[in-house]
C-alpha positions, 0 to 999 in steps of 0.5 A: 500500500503506497503512502499518500503524497503530500498534495493528498493531505487535507486542506489549506495552509500547512497542507499546501505543496511541499508542506511538512508531513508532521505537525509542528511544535507550537509554544504555550501561546498557541495552545492558549489560542486554540483553547480560546477558539474552542471556547468561542466556538461553544459560545457561537454554537450556543447562540446558533442553537438559540437562533435555530429554535427560531429559524428551524435550522436542523443540520443537513436536511434528510435526502441531501448528501453529506458535504465532502471533507477531509481533516487530520486525525486527532491522533495522527501527525498531520496538521492543516485546515479542513479540505472541503473542496468539491472540485480541483483548485477551489482556492481556500477550500482545497487544491484537490477534491476532498473526496480524493484526499485519503490516507492513514492519518486522514478522516475522510467522510467520503471514505466513511460513507463509501464503506457503509452507513455513517454516524458522525458527531460534530463536537467541541472538546470542552465541557460535556460535548465530547461525551457523545463519543463514549456513547457512540463507542459503547453501542458501535459493537452492536452495529457491524458495518456502521461507521462511527466517527467524530470531528472536533471543531477547533480546540487544542489538539493536545487536550483532545488527544489527552481526552481520547487517551484517558477515556479509552476512545478508539473510534476515529476522531478528526480535528477541524482546527478552524471550525469550517464544518460548523457552517458547512454542516449547519451545526445547530448544537453541541454535539450534533449527530448526523446519520447517513446511508451508504453513499452519503445521503442523510437518512434522518434529521440530526440529533441535536445535543447529546441524546440518551444512549437509548435514543442514540441506539434506536436511531442507529437501529432505524438507520441500519434498517433503512439502509438494509431496505435499500439493499445494503448489507454489512461485509462478512468478516 
């Protein structure tokens, strides 16, 4: 299996041509900055949630396809902003289409939905938002073939890695350091969980805020049943 070429890696900034493959070391000031960004995102999501109750925003509408993105895995060594390009040379969105940006240290939503149904949580790694990851991991063994994943919007990568390690979380978690997916996915709460069929079409309205585990399990069961009705079957292995 060949290693991904540097231009295949997510996004903008450090992921431009000739960029280093590993995340650079930043000083304490950078960590404080990313922490403040996380707090700001929480405030913005809270405001957005309040506005959503007024204007009816509920994430991606059922029947629409998940917007493509590729972000670095939080536990990997790659560094860069989200690639959200839908075609080549799309400026700040990315030089390559996001669906083509793949590799062992990259979380690519297209790669997820190519393999099966997707349960995707967007969250901020502060407060209780990240608790949804433990809920998803707890029920994942009951749903073979379903792809569970999370993306942290902004925040401090070191703190996120610590959170994943201390909680024993092994589901793939990416980091969107500039929070681009919050707008792209119509994020109206923290966390926000989107459920999609194989192929990326959204199956039902997003779960807003952290649901009871029983509700999460029921919604994933509905997703699997609906995917089976459309002809999907989990791979035997």
